[in-house]
PDB file with SEQRES, HELIX, SHEET and CRYST1 records, atoms N, CA, C and O in Angstrom:
SEQRES   1 A   89  MET LYS LYS ALA GLU LEU ILE ASP GLU ILE ALA LYS VAL          
SEQRES   2 A   89  LEU LYS THR LYS LYS GLU ALA LYS ALA ALA VAL GLU SER          
SEQRES   3 A   89  MET LEU ASP ASN ILE SER LYS ALA LEU LYS LYS LYS GLU          
SEQRES   4 A   89  ASP VAL THR LEU THR GLY PHE GLY THR PHE LYS ALA VAL          
SEQRES   5 A   89  LYS ARG LYS ALA ARG LYS GLY ARG ASN PRO TYR THR GLY          
SEQRES   6 A   89  GLU PRO ILE LYS ILE LYS ALA SER THR ARG VAL GLN PHE          
SEQRES   7 A   89  VAL PRO GLY LYS ALA LEU LYS ASP ALA ILE GLU                  
HELIX    1 AA1 LYS A    3  ALA A   11  1                                   9    
HELIX    2 AA2 LYS A   17  LYS A   36  1                                  20    
HELIX    3 AA3 LYS A   82  ILE A   88  1                                   7    
SHEET    1 AA1 3 VAL A  41  LEU A  43  0                                        
SHEET    2 AA1 3 GLY A  47  ARG A  54 -1                                        
SHEET    3 AA1 3 SER A  73  PRO A  80 -1                                        
SHEET    1 AA2 2 ARG A  57  ARG A  60  0                                        
SHEET    2 AA2 2 PRO A  67  ILE A  70 -1                                        
CRYST1    1.000    1.000    1.000  90.00  90.00  90.00 P 1           1          
ATOM      1  N   MET A   1     212.689  68.036 199.519  1.00  0.00           N  
ATOM      2  CA  MET A   1     212.145  69.387 199.618  1.00  0.00           C  
ATOM      3  C   MET A   1     211.203  69.464 198.471  1.00  0.00           C  
ATOM      4  O   MET A   1     211.482  69.014 197.360  1.00  0.00           O  
ATOM      5  N   LYS A   2     210.007  70.084 198.788  1.00  0.00           N  
ATOM      6  CA  LYS A   2     208.956  70.223 197.758  1.00  0.00           C  
ATOM      7  C   LYS A   2     209.061  71.759 197.332  1.00  0.00           C  
ATOM      8  O   LYS A   2     209.721  72.582 197.966  1.00  0.00           O  
ATOM      9  N   LYS A   3     208.347  72.033 196.210  1.00  0.00           N  
ATOM     10  CA  LYS A   3     208.424  73.409 195.676  1.00  0.00           C  
ATOM     11  C   LYS A   3     207.922  74.405 196.629  1.00  0.00           C  
ATOM     12  O   LYS A   3     208.498  75.491 196.685  1.00  0.00           O  
ATOM     13  N   ALA A   4     206.967  74.174 197.345  1.00  0.00           N  
ATOM     14  CA  ALA A   4     206.456  75.137 198.407  1.00  0.00           C  
ATOM     15  C   ALA A   4     207.514  75.441 199.419  1.00  0.00           C  
ATOM     16  O   ALA A   4     207.715  76.579 199.842  1.00  0.00           O  
ATOM     17  N   GLU A   5     208.243  74.285 199.827  1.00  0.00           N  
ATOM     18  CA  GLU A   5     209.258  74.509 200.858  1.00  0.00           C  
ATOM     19  C   GLU A   5     210.426  75.375 200.233  1.00  0.00           C  
ATOM     20  O   GLU A   5     210.976  76.224 200.935  1.00  0.00           O  
ATOM     21  N   LEU A   6     210.785  75.181 198.996  1.00  0.00           N  
ATOM     22  CA  LEU A   6     211.833  75.927 198.295  1.00  0.00           C  
ATOM     23  C   LEU A   6     211.429  77.435 198.287  1.00  0.00           C  
ATOM     24  O   LEU A   6     212.244  78.325 198.532  1.00  0.00           O  
ATOM     25  N   ILE A   7     210.155  77.657 197.998  1.00  0.00           N  
ATOM     26  CA  ILE A   7     209.691  79.025 197.956  1.00  0.00           C  
ATOM     27  C   ILE A   7     209.796  79.617 199.344  1.00  0.00           C  
ATOM     28  O   ILE A   7     210.243  80.760 199.443  1.00  0.00           O  
ATOM     29  N   ASP A   8     209.443  78.975 200.384  1.00  0.00           N  
ATOM     30  CA  ASP A   8     209.527  79.383 201.673  1.00  0.00           C  
ATOM     31  C   ASP A   8     210.987  79.754 202.089  1.00  0.00           C  
ATOM     32  O   ASP A   8     211.200  80.766 202.757  1.00  0.00           O  
ATOM     33  N   GLU A   9     211.958  78.947 201.697  1.00  0.00           N  
ATOM     34  CA  GLU A   9     213.299  79.207 201.826  1.00  0.00           C  
ATOM     35  C   GLU A   9     213.818  80.465 201.167  1.00  0.00           C  
ATOM     36  O   GLU A   9     214.558  81.268 201.736  1.00  0.00           O  
ATOM     37  N   ILE A  10     213.388  80.573 199.956  1.00  0.00           N  
ATOM     38  CA  ILE A  10     213.885  81.788 199.195  1.00  0.00           C  
ATOM     39  C   ILE A  10     213.162  82.914 199.735  1.00  0.00           C  
ATOM     40  O   ILE A  10     213.782  83.974 199.654  1.00  0.00           O  
ATOM     41  N   ALA A  11     212.039  82.969 200.254  1.00  0.00           N  
ATOM     42  CA  ALA A  11     211.313  84.082 200.878  1.00  0.00           C  
ATOM     43  C   ALA A  11     212.091  84.599 201.958  1.00  0.00           C  
ATOM     44  O   ALA A  11     212.034  85.810 202.172  1.00  0.00           O  
ATOM     45  N   LYS A  12     212.890  83.785 202.752  1.00  0.00           N  
ATOM     46  CA  LYS A  12     213.645  84.339 203.720  1.00  0.00           C  
ATOM     47  C   LYS A  12     214.770  85.258 203.415  1.00  0.00           C  
ATOM     48  O   LYS A  12     215.297  86.020 204.226  1.00  0.00           O  
ATOM     49  N   VAL A  13     215.096  85.106 202.120  1.00  0.00           N  
ATOM     50  CA  VAL A  13     216.175  85.989 201.548  1.00  0.00           C  
ATOM     51  C   VAL A  13     215.629  87.183 200.863  1.00  0.00           C  
ATOM     52  O   VAL A  13     216.177  88.284 200.918  1.00  0.00           O  
ATOM     53  N   LEU A  14     214.458  86.920 200.169  1.00  0.00           N  
ATOM     54  CA  LEU A  14     213.818  88.045 199.485  1.00  0.00           C  
ATOM     55  C   LEU A  14     212.796  88.682 200.457  1.00  0.00           C  
ATOM     56  O   LEU A  14     212.603  88.208 201.576  1.00  0.00           O  
ATOM     57  N   LYS A  15     212.173  89.730 200.007  1.00  0.00           N  
ATOM     58  CA  LYS A  15     211.202  90.504 200.989  1.00  0.00           C  
ATOM     59  C   LYS A  15     209.955  89.814 201.198  1.00  0.00           C  
ATOM     60  O   LYS A  15     209.420  89.839 202.306  1.00  0.00           O  
ATOM     61  N   THR A  16     209.384  89.122 200.099  1.00  0.00           N  
ATOM     62  CA  THR A  16     207.998  88.522 200.297  1.00  0.00           C  
ATOM     63  C   THR A  16     207.995  87.095 199.749  1.00  0.00           C  
ATOM     64  O   THR A  16     208.859  86.738 198.950  1.00  0.00           O  
ATOM     65  N   LYS A  17     207.100  86.340 200.143  1.00  0.00           N  
ATOM     66  CA  LYS A  17     206.849  85.037 199.654  1.00  0.00           C  
ATOM     67  C   LYS A  17     206.394  85.153 198.101  1.00  0.00           C  
ATOM     68  O   LYS A  17     206.710  84.310 197.261  1.00  0.00           O  
ATOM     69  N   LYS A  18     205.612  86.306 197.825  1.00  0.00           N  
ATOM     70  CA  LYS A  18     205.131  86.414 196.394  1.00  0.00           C  
ATOM     71  C   LYS A  18     206.321  86.546 195.484  1.00  0.00           C  
ATOM     72  O   LYS A  18     206.375  85.913 194.430  1.00  0.00           O  
ATOM     73  N   GLU A  19     207.353  87.426 195.911  1.00  0.00           N  
ATOM     74  CA  GLU A  19     208.509  87.566 195.051  1.00  0.00           C  
ATOM     75  C   GLU A  19     209.286  86.256 194.903  1.00  0.00           C  
ATOM     76  O   GLU A  19     209.833  85.975 193.837  1.00  0.00           O  
ATOM     77  N   ALA A  20     209.333  85.447 195.986  1.00  0.00           N  
ATOM     78  CA  ALA A  20     210.021  84.228 195.894  1.00  0.00           C  
ATOM     79  C   ALA A  20     209.381  83.252 194.993  1.00  0.00           C  
ATOM     80  O   ALA A  20     210.067  82.548 194.251  1.00  0.00           O  
ATOM     81  N   LYS A  21     208.046  83.179 195.029  1.00  0.00           N  
ATOM     82  CA  LYS A  21     207.239  82.258 194.215  1.00  0.00           C  
ATOM     83  C   LYS A  21     207.496  82.647 192.771  1.00  0.00           C  
ATOM     84  O   LYS A  21     207.736  81.787 191.923  1.00  0.00           O  
ATOM     85  N   ALA A  22     207.445  84.019 192.476  1.00  0.00           N  
ATOM     86  CA  ALA A  22     207.703  84.462 191.100  1.00  0.00           C  
ATOM     87  C   ALA A  22     209.106  84.087 190.620  1.00  0.00           C  
ATOM     88  O   ALA A  22     209.317  83.681 189.478  1.00  0.00           O  
ATOM     89  N   ALA A  23     210.032  84.240 191.529  1.00  0.00           N  
ATOM     90  CA  ALA A  23     211.455  83.828 191.091  1.00  0.00           C  
ATOM     91  C   ALA A  23     211.627  82.345 190.744  1.00  0.00           C  
ATOM     92  O   ALA A  23     212.257  81.960 189.759  1.00  0.00           O  
ATOM     93  N   VAL A  24     211.044  81.576 191.591  1.00  0.00           N  
ATOM     94  CA  VAL A  24     211.069  80.044 191.362  1.00  0.00           C  
ATOM     95  C   VAL A  24     210.272  79.753 190.068  1.00  0.00           C  
ATOM     96  O   VAL A  24     210.784  79.036 189.208  1.00  0.00           O  
ATOM     97  N   GLU A  25     209.127  80.243 189.909  1.00  0.00           N  
ATOM     98  CA  GLU A  25     208.268  79.944 188.698  1.00  0.00           C  
ATOM     99  C   GLU A  25     209.025  80.447 187.462  1.00  0.00           C  
ATOM    100  O   GLU A  25     209.056  79.750 186.447  1.00  0.00           O  
ATOM    101  N   SER A  26     209.621  81.610 187.520  1.00  0.00           N  
ATOM    102  CA  SER A  26     210.263  82.117 186.332  1.00  0.00           C  
ATOM    103  C   SER A  26     211.429  81.205 186.094  1.00  0.00           C  
ATOM    104  O   SER A  26     211.608  80.876 184.921  1.00  0.00           O  
ATOM    105  N   MET A  27     212.263  80.733 187.013  1.00  0.00           N  
ATOM    106  CA  MET A  27     213.421  79.890 186.779  1.00  0.00           C  
ATOM    107  C   MET A  27     213.001  78.622 186.085  1.00  0.00           C  
ATOM    108  O   MET A  27     213.579  78.226 185.072  1.00  0.00           O  
ATOM    109  N   LEU A  28     211.949  77.963 186.660  1.00  0.00           N  
ATOM    110  CA  LEU A  28     211.449  76.690 186.172  1.00  0.00           C  
ATOM    111  C   LEU A  28     210.978  76.805 184.703  1.00  0.00           C  
ATOM    112  O   LEU A  28     211.273  75.978 183.841  1.00  0.00           O  
ATOM    113  N   ASP A  29     210.198  77.937 184.489  1.00  0.00           N  
ATOM    114  CA  ASP A  29     209.674  78.150 183.182  1.00  0.00           C  
ATOM    115  C   ASP A  29     210.781  78.317 182.166  1.00  0.00           C  
ATOM    116  O   ASP A  29     210.696  77.756 181.074  1.00  0.00           O  
ATOM    117  N   ASN A  30     211.805  79.062 182.486  1.00  0.00           N  
ATOM    118  CA  ASN A  30     212.783  79.321 181.645  1.00  0.00           C  
ATOM    119  C   ASN A  30     213.751  77.905 181.340  1.00  0.00           C  
ATOM    120  O   ASN A  30     214.236  77.652 180.237  1.00  0.00           O  
ATOM    121  N   ILE A  31     213.884  77.200 182.359  1.00  0.00           N  
ATOM    122  CA  ILE A  31     214.588  75.917 182.119  1.00  0.00           C  
ATOM    123  C   ILE A  31     213.773  75.096 181.166  1.00  0.00           C  
ATOM    124  O   ILE A  31     214.305  74.552 180.198  1.00  0.00           O  
ATOM    125  N   SER A  32     212.498  74.995 181.421  1.00  0.00           N  
ATOM    126  CA  SER A  32     211.644  74.185 180.549  1.00  0.00           C  
ATOM    127  C   SER A  32     211.635  74.665 179.054  1.00  0.00           C  
ATOM    128  O   SER A  32     211.698  73.854 178.130  1.00  0.00           O  
ATOM    129  N   LYS A  33     211.562  75.898 178.877  1.00  0.00           N  
ATOM    130  CA  LYS A  33     211.562  76.598 177.558  1.00  0.00           C  
ATOM    131  C   LYS A  33     212.872  76.233 176.796  1.00  0.00           C  
ATOM    132  O   LYS A  33     212.861  75.855 175.625  1.00  0.00           O  
ATOM    133  N   ALA A  34     213.927  76.364 177.497  1.00  0.00           N  
ATOM    134  CA  ALA A  34     215.251  76.106 176.934  1.00  0.00           C  
ATOM    135  C   ALA A  34     215.370  74.626 176.558  1.00  0.00           C  
ATOM    136  O   ALA A  34     215.844  74.317 175.464  1.00  0.00           O  
ATOM    137  N   LEU A  35     214.973  73.744 177.392  1.00  0.00           N  
ATOM    138  CA  LEU A  35     214.970  72.302 177.164  1.00  0.00           C  
ATOM    139  C   LEU A  35     214.165  71.933 175.951  1.00  0.00           C  
ATOM    140  O   LEU A  35     214.615  71.149 175.115  1.00  0.00           O  
ATOM    141  N   LYS A  36     212.931  72.509 175.841  1.00  0.00           N  
ATOM    142  CA  LYS A  36     212.009  72.346 174.686  1.00  0.00           C  
ATOM    143  C   LYS A  36     212.637  72.764 173.426  1.00  0.00           C  
ATOM    144  O   LYS A  36     212.325  72.193 172.381  1.00  0.00           O  
ATOM    145  N   LYS A  37     213.564  73.791 173.443  1.00  0.00           N  
ATOM    146  CA  LYS A  37     214.323  74.183 172.275  1.00  0.00           C  
ATOM    147  C   LYS A  37     215.647  73.288 172.038  1.00  0.00           C  
ATOM    148  O   LYS A  37     216.463  73.521 171.146  1.00  0.00           O  
ATOM    149  N   LYS A  38     215.730  72.311 172.896  1.00  0.00           N  
ATOM    150  CA  LYS A  38     216.946  71.364 172.825  1.00  0.00           C  
ATOM    151  C   LYS A  38     218.165  72.093 173.266  1.00  0.00           C  
ATOM    152  O   LYS A  38     219.247  71.655 172.875  1.00  0.00           O  
ATOM    153  N   GLU A  39     218.138  73.127 174.014  1.00  0.00           N  
ATOM    154  CA  GLU A  39     219.273  73.805 174.527  1.00  0.00           C  
ATOM    155  C   GLU A  39     219.617  73.223 175.921  1.00  0.00           C  
ATOM    156  O   GLU A  39     218.740  72.844 176.697  1.00  0.00           O  
ATOM    157  N   ASP A  40     220.969  73.172 176.199  1.00  0.00           N  
ATOM    158  CA  ASP A  40     221.413  72.713 177.541  1.00  0.00           C  
ATOM    159  C   ASP A  40     221.312  73.957 178.494  1.00  0.00           C  
ATOM    160  O   ASP A  40     221.492  75.097 178.065  1.00  0.00           O  
ATOM    161  N   VAL A  41     221.032  73.699 179.740  1.00  0.00           N  
ATOM    162  CA  VAL A  41     220.908  74.622 180.766  1.00  0.00           C  
ATOM    163  C   VAL A  41     222.020  74.347 181.925  1.00  0.00           C  
ATOM    164  O   VAL A  41     221.950  73.411 182.722  1.00  0.00           O  
ATOM    165  N   THR A  42     222.971  75.240 181.888  1.00  0.00           N  
ATOM    166  CA  THR A  42     224.117  74.918 182.807  1.00  0.00           C  
ATOM    167  C   THR A  42     224.040  75.969 184.043  1.00  0.00           C  
ATOM    168  O   THR A  42     224.057  77.185 183.850  1.00  0.00           O  
ATOM    169  N   LEU A  43     223.964  75.458 185.160  1.00  0.00           N  
ATOM    170  CA  LEU A  43     224.052  76.276 186.400  1.00  0.00           C  
ATOM    171  C   LEU A  43     225.315  76.009 187.082  1.00  0.00           C  
ATOM    172  O   LEU A  43     225.446  75.048 187.839  1.00  0.00           O  
ATOM    173  N   THR A  44     226.303  76.896 186.810  1.00  0.00           N  
ATOM    174  CA  THR A  44     227.741  76.682 187.182  1.00  0.00           C  
ATOM    175  C   THR A  44     227.766  76.243 188.710  1.00  0.00           C  
ATOM    176  O   THR A  44     227.145  76.894 189.550  1.00  0.00           O  
ATOM    177  N   GLY A  45     228.435  75.224 189.008  1.00  0.00           N  
ATOM    178  CA  GLY A  45     228.609  74.745 190.401  1.00  0.00           C  
ATOM    179  C   GLY A  45     227.436  73.723 190.765  1.00  0.00           C  
ATOM    180  O   GLY A  45     227.602  72.869 191.636  1.00  0.00           O  
ATOM    181  N   PHE A  46     226.316  73.845 190.098  1.00  0.00           N  
ATOM    182  CA  PHE A  46     225.150  73.014 190.386  1.00  0.00           C  
ATOM    183  C   PHE A  46     225.082  71.840 189.541  1.00  0.00           C  
ATOM    184  O   PHE A  46     225.094  70.694 189.990  1.00  0.00           O  
ATOM    185  N   GLY A  47     225.004  72.162 188.198  1.00  0.00           N  
ATOM    186  CA  GLY A  47     224.862  71.036 187.264  1.00  0.00           C  
ATOM    187  C   GLY A  47     224.328  71.497 185.876  1.00  0.00           C  
ATOM    188  O   GLY A  47     224.164  72.683 185.591  1.00  0.00           O  
ATOM    189  N   THR A  48     224.102  70.583 185.138  1.00  0.00           N  
ATOM    190  CA  THR A  48     223.659  70.850 183.670  1.00  0.00           C  
ATOM    191  C   THR A  48     222.426  69.918 183.373  1.00  0.00           C  
ATOM    192  O   THR A  48     222.481  68.705 183.572  1.00  0.00           O  
ATOM    193  N   PHE A  49     221.327  70.548 182.892  1.00  0.00           N  
ATOM    194  CA  PHE A  49     220.173  69.818 182.348  1.00  0.00           C  
ATOM    195  C   PHE A  49     220.264  69.808 180.819  1.00  0.00           C  
ATOM    196  O   PHE A  49     220.486  70.831 180.171  1.00  0.00           O  
ATOM    197  N   LYS A  50     220.083  68.607 180.281  1.00  0.00           N  
ATOM    198  CA  LYS A  50     220.228  68.437 178.877  1.00  0.00           C  
ATOM    199  C   LYS A  50     218.902  67.686 178.339  1.00  0.00           C  
ATOM    200  O   LYS A  50     218.352  66.830 179.032  1.00  0.00           O  
ATOM    201  N   ALA A  51     218.449  68.033 177.137  1.00  0.00           N  
ATOM    202  CA  ALA A  51     217.371  67.352 176.446  1.00  0.00           C  
ATOM    203  C   ALA A  51     218.113  66.238 175.629  1.00  0.00           C  
ATOM    204  O   ALA A  51     218.986  66.596 174.838  1.00  0.00           O  
ATOM    205  N   VAL A  52     217.820  64.921 175.771  1.00  0.00           N  
ATOM    206  CA  VAL A  52     218.463  63.911 175.133  1.00  0.00           C  
ATOM    207  C   VAL A  52     217.388  63.011 174.360  1.00  0.00           C  
ATOM    208  O   VAL A  52     216.374  62.599 174.923  1.00  0.00           O  
ATOM    209  N   LYS A  53     217.668  62.765 173.141  1.00  0.00           N  
ATOM    210  CA  LYS A  53     216.740  61.903 172.266  1.00  0.00           C  
ATOM    211  C   LYS A  53     217.022  60.471 172.567  1.00  0.00           C  
ATOM    212  O   LYS A  53     218.170  60.055 172.728  1.00  0.00           O  
ATOM    213  N   ARG A  54     215.963  59.726 172.640  1.00  0.00           N  
ATOM    214  CA  ARG A  54     216.048  58.305 172.794  1.00  0.00           C  
ATOM    215  C   ARG A  54     215.529  57.695 171.434  1.00  0.00           C  
ATOM    216  O   ARG A  54     214.502  58.107 170.894  1.00  0.00           O  
ATOM    217  N   LYS A  55     216.212  56.811 170.987  1.00  0.00           N  
ATOM    218  CA  LYS A  55     215.860  56.152 169.698  1.00  0.00           C  
ATOM    219  C   LYS A  55     214.636  55.256 169.854  1.00  0.00           C  
ATOM    220  O   LYS A  55     214.362  54.846 170.982  1.00  0.00           O  
ATOM    221  N   ALA A  56     213.917  54.939 168.863  1.00  0.00           N  
ATOM    222  CA  ALA A  56     212.813  53.982 168.881  1.00  0.00           C  
ATOM    223  C   ALA A  56     213.435  52.667 169.103  1.00  0.00           C  
ATOM    224  O   ALA A  56     214.499  52.390 168.548  1.00  0.00           O  
ATOM    225  N   ARG A  57     212.809  51.810 169.915  1.00  0.00           N  
ATOM    226  CA  ARG A  57     213.380  50.408 170.145  1.00  0.00           C  
ATOM    227  C   ARG A  57     212.267  49.432 170.340  1.00  0.00           C  
ATOM    228  O   ARG A  57     211.093  49.795 170.410  1.00  0.00           O  
ATOM    229  N   LYS A  58     212.640  48.233 170.423  1.00  0.00           N  
ATOM    230  CA  LYS A  58     211.726  47.089 170.640  1.00  0.00           C  
ATOM    231  C   LYS A  58     211.726  46.831 172.234  1.00  0.00           C  
ATOM    232  O   LYS A  58     212.760  46.923 172.895  1.00  0.00           O  
ATOM    233  N   GLY A  59     210.624  46.540 172.725  1.00  0.00           N  
ATOM    234  CA  GLY A  59     210.441  46.205 173.989  1.00  0.00           C  
ATOM    235  C   GLY A  59     209.499  44.906 174.167  1.00  0.00           C  
ATOM    236  O   GLY A  59     209.204  44.225 173.185  1.00  0.00           O  
ATOM    237  N   ARG A  60     209.082  44.621 175.353  1.00  0.00           N  
ATOM    238  CA  ARG A  60     208.316  43.353 175.530  1.00  0.00           C  
ATOM    239  C   ARG A  60     207.158  43.704 176.599  1.00  0.00           C  
ATOM    240  O   ARG A  60     207.427  44.276 177.655  1.00  0.00           O  
ATOM    241  N   ASN A  61     206.001  43.363 176.283  1.00  0.00           N  
ATOM    242  CA  ASN A  61     204.883  43.581 177.215  1.00  0.00           C  
ATOM    243  C   ASN A  61     205.096  42.663 178.380  1.00  0.00           C  
ATOM    244  O   ASN A  61     205.112  41.441 178.229  1.00  0.00           O  
ATOM    245  N   PRO A  62     205.278  43.312 179.677  1.00  0.00           N  
ATOM    246  CA  PRO A  62     205.494  42.419 180.744  1.00  0.00           C  
ATOM    247  C   PRO A  62     204.480  41.440 181.199  1.00  0.00           C  
ATOM    248  O   PRO A  62     204.785  40.480 181.906  1.00  0.00           O  
ATOM    249  N   TYR A  63     203.259  41.685 180.788  1.00  0.00           N  
ATOM    250  CA  TYR A  63     202.098  40.875 181.101  1.00  0.00           C  
ATOM    251  C   TYR A  63     201.824  39.684 180.181  1.00  0.00           C  
ATOM    252  O   TYR A  63     201.500  38.570 180.591  1.00  0.00           O  
ATOM    253  N   THR A  64     201.986  40.026 178.892  1.00  0.00           N  
ATOM    254  CA  THR A  64     201.784  39.073 177.841  1.00  0.00           C  
ATOM    255  C   THR A  64     203.061  38.382 177.282  1.00  0.00           C  
ATOM    256  O   THR A  64     203.020  37.226 176.862  1.00  0.00           O  
ATOM    257  N   GLY A  65     204.171  39.115 177.293  1.00  0.00           N  
ATOM    258  CA  GLY A  65     205.454  38.726 176.809  1.00  0.00           C  
ATOM    259  C   GLY A  65     205.583  38.979 175.359  1.00  0.00           C  
ATOM    260  O   GLY A  65     206.610  38.643 174.770  1.00  0.00           O  
ATOM    261  N   GLU A  66     204.517  39.602 174.697  1.00  0.00           N  
ATOM    262  CA  GLU A  66     204.583  39.830 173.249  1.00  0.00           C  
ATOM    263  C   GLU A  66     205.470  41.080 173.041  1.00  0.00           C  
ATOM    264  O   GLU A  66     205.522  41.999 173.859  1.00  0.00           O  
ATOM    265  N   PRO A  67     206.158  41.043 171.892  1.00  0.00           N  
ATOM    266  CA  PRO A  67     207.006  42.207 171.533  1.00  0.00           C  
ATOM    267  C   PRO A  67     206.213  43.524 171.200  1.00  0.00           C  
ATOM    268  O   PRO A  67     205.161  43.486 170.563  1.00  0.00           O  
ATOM    269  N   ILE A  68     206.757  44.656 171.651  1.00  0.00           N  
ATOM    270  CA  ILE A  68     205.951  45.904 171.206  1.00  0.00           C  
ATOM    271  C   ILE A  68     207.160  46.857 170.716  1.00  0.00           C  
ATOM    272  O   ILE A  68     208.356  46.685 170.951  1.00  0.00           O  
ATOM    273  N   LYS A  69     206.592  47.856 170.013  1.00  0.00           N  
ATOM    274  CA  LYS A  69     207.507  48.954 169.554  1.00  0.00           C  
ATOM    275  C   LYS A  69     207.399  50.223 170.438  1.00  0.00           C  
ATOM    276  O   LYS A  69     206.322  50.786 170.636  1.00  0.00           O  
ATOM    277  N   ILE A  70     208.590  50.644 170.963  1.00  0.00           N  
ATOM    278  CA  ILE A  70     208.557  51.853 171.812  1.00  0.00           C  
ATOM    279  C   ILE A  70     209.021  52.994 170.903  1.00  0.00           C  
ATOM    280  O   ILE A  70     210.048  52.959 170.225  1.00  0.00           O  
ATOM    281  N   LYS A  71     208.177  53.979 170.961  1.00  0.00           N  
ATOM    282  CA  LYS A  71     208.418  55.241 170.108  1.00  0.00           C  
ATOM    283  C   LYS A  71     209.668  56.050 170.517  1.00  0.00           C  
ATOM    284  O   LYS A  71     210.023  56.004 171.694  1.00  0.00           O  
ATOM    285  N   ALA A  72     210.299  56.724 169.698  1.00  0.00           N  
ATOM    286  CA  ALA A  72     211.333  57.604 169.940  1.00  0.00           C  
ATOM    287  C   ALA A  72     210.898  58.646 170.852  1.00  0.00           C  
ATOM    288  O   ALA A  72     209.758  59.077 170.682  1.00  0.00           O  
ATOM    289  N   SER A  73     211.628  59.143 171.820  1.00  0.00           N  
ATOM    290  CA  SER A  73     211.213  60.232 172.696  1.00  0.00           C  
ATOM    291  C   SER A  73     212.389  61.059 173.145  1.00  0.00           C  
ATOM    292  O   SER A  73     213.552  60.718 172.933  1.00  0.00           O  
ATOM    293  N   THR A  74     212.016  62.232 173.815  1.00  0.00           N  
ATOM    294  CA  THR A  74     213.066  63.027 174.371  1.00  0.00           C  
ATOM    295  C   THR A  74     212.929  62.978 175.909  1.00  0.00           C  
ATOM    296  O   THR A  74     211.834  63.072 176.463  1.00  0.00           O  
ATOM    297  N   ARG A  75     214.069  62.828 176.554  1.00  0.00           N  
ATOM    298  CA  ARG A  75     213.996  62.819 178.043  1.00  0.00           C  
ATOM    299  C   ARG A  75     215.009  63.861 178.495  1.00  0.00           C  
ATOM    300  O   ARG A  75     215.851  64.339 177.735  1.00  0.00           O  
ATOM    301  N   VAL A  76     214.867  64.212 179.887  1.00  0.00           N  
ATOM    302  CA  VAL A  76     215.857  65.240 180.434  1.00  0.00           C  
ATOM    303  C   VAL A  76     216.750  64.456 181.227  1.00  0.00           C  
ATOM    304  O   VAL A  76     216.376  63.559 181.983  1.00  0.00           O  
ATOM    305  N   GLN A  77     218.041  64.836 181.027  1.00  0.00           N  
ATOM    306  CA  GLN A  77     219.201  64.281 181.742  1.00  0.00           C  
ATOM    307  C   GLN A  77     219.820  65.329 182.575  1.00  0.00           C  
ATOM    308  O   GLN A  77     220.043  66.425 182.061  1.00  0.00           O  
ATOM    309  N   PHE A  78     220.133  65.094 183.867  1.00  0.00           N  
ATOM    310  CA  PHE A  78     220.778  65.969 184.773  1.00  0.00           C  
ATOM    311  C   PHE A  78     222.160  65.455 185.067  1.00  0.00           C  
ATOM    312  O   PHE A  78     222.368  64.289 185.400  1.00  0.00           O  
ATOM    313  N   VAL A  79     223.106  66.376 184.931  1.00  0.00           N  
ATOM    314  CA  VAL A  79     224.548  65.886 185.161  1.00  0.00           C  
ATOM    315  C   VAL A  79     224.962  66.884 186.322  1.00  0.00           C  
ATOM    316  O   VAL A  79     225.100  68.089 186.114  1.00  0.00           O  
ATOM    317  N   PRO A  80     225.145  66.305 187.534  1.00  0.00           N  
ATOM    318  CA  PRO A  80     225.506  67.291 188.658  1.00  0.00           C  
ATOM    319  C   PRO A  80     226.976  67.885 188.411  1.00  0.00           C  
ATOM    320  O   PRO A  80     227.853  67.283 187.791  1.00  0.00           O  
ATOM    321  N   GLY A  81     227.098  69.014 188.924  1.00  0.00           N  
ATOM    322  CA  GLY A  81     228.391  69.767 188.910  1.00  0.00           C  
ATOM    323  C   GLY A  81     229.291  69.316 190.009  1.00  0.00           C  
ATOM    324  O   GLY A  81     228.826  68.644 190.929  1.00  0.00           O  
ATOM    325  N   LYS A  82     230.521  69.636 189.969  1.00  0.00           N  
ATOM    326  CA  LYS A  82     231.497  69.271 191.024  1.00  0.00           C  
ATOM    327  C   LYS A  82     231.205  69.787 192.347  1.00  0.00           C  
ATOM    328  O   LYS A  82     231.370  69.072 193.336  1.00  0.00           O  
ATOM    329  N   ALA A  83     230.750  71.065 192.443  1.00  0.00           N  
ATOM    330  CA  ALA A  83     230.377  71.652 193.710  1.00  0.00           C  
ATOM    331  C   ALA A  83     229.234  70.948 194.362  1.00  0.00           C  
ATOM    332  O   ALA A  83     229.226  70.820 195.586  1.00  0.00           O  
ATOM    333  N   LEU A  84     228.296  70.497 193.640  1.00  0.00           N  
ATOM    334  CA  LEU A  84     227.089  69.739 194.114  1.00  0.00           C  
ATOM    335  C   LEU A  84     227.514  68.361 194.649  1.00  0.00           C  
ATOM    336  O   LEU A  84     227.094  67.911 195.715  1.00  0.00           O  
ATOM    337  N   LYS A  85     228.405  67.698 193.810  1.00  0.00           N  
ATOM    338  CA  LYS A  85     228.895  66.371 194.228  1.00  0.00           C  
ATOM    339  C   LYS A  85     229.647  66.611 195.504  1.00  0.00           C  
ATOM    340  O   LYS A  85     229.437  65.849 196.448  1.00  0.00           O  
ATOM    341  N   ASP A  86     230.457  67.542 195.618  1.00  0.00           N  
ATOM    342  CA  ASP A  86     231.221  67.742 196.807  1.00  0.00           C  
ATOM    343  C   ASP A  86     230.311  67.964 198.040  1.00  0.00           C  
ATOM    344  O   ASP A  86     230.519  67.398 199.113  1.00  0.00           O  
ATOM    345  N   ALA A  87     229.303  68.812 197.823  1.00  0.00           N  
ATOM    346  CA  ALA A  87     228.476  69.199 198.898  1.00  0.00           C  
ATOM    347  C   ALA A  87     227.667  68.067 199.544  1.00  0.00           C  
ATOM    348  O   ALA A  87     227.330  68.140 200.726  1.00  0.00           O  
ATOM    349  N   ILE A  88     227.343  66.975 198.734  1.00  0.00           N  
ATOM    350  CA  ILE A  88     226.511  65.926 199.258  1.00  0.00           C  
ATOM    351  C   ILE A  88     227.347  64.799 199.749  1.00  0.00           C  
ATOM    352  O   ILE A  88     226.772  63.845 200.273  1.00  0.00           O  
ATOM    353  N   GLU A  89     228.686  64.804 199.633  1.00  0.00           N  
ATOM    354  CA  GLU A  89     229.481  63.690 200.054  1.00  0.00           C  
ATOM    355  C   GLU A  89     229.853  63.886 201.551  1.00  0.00           C  
ATOM    356  O   GLU A  89     230.539  63.045 202.132  1.00  0.00           O  
TER     357      GLU A  89                                                      
END                                                                             
């Protein structure tokens, strides 16, 4: 399901597609802002989004085989909730 399809599904519950788009955009923006502040976002029954730091590490260039340094970074981790796990089984 793409973002536009999600908006269409939410528009069936709300009055207009414009309201649905605003709701989806607001939710995604707020999740992004919280993760940027390194806060966890827990949607009970659905899952938890976490910002996780990755340490700097050594890697290898797959073309030349020479060692390279990979910088430390932050990635998003999603841990599904029990209700979501049960729903997809």
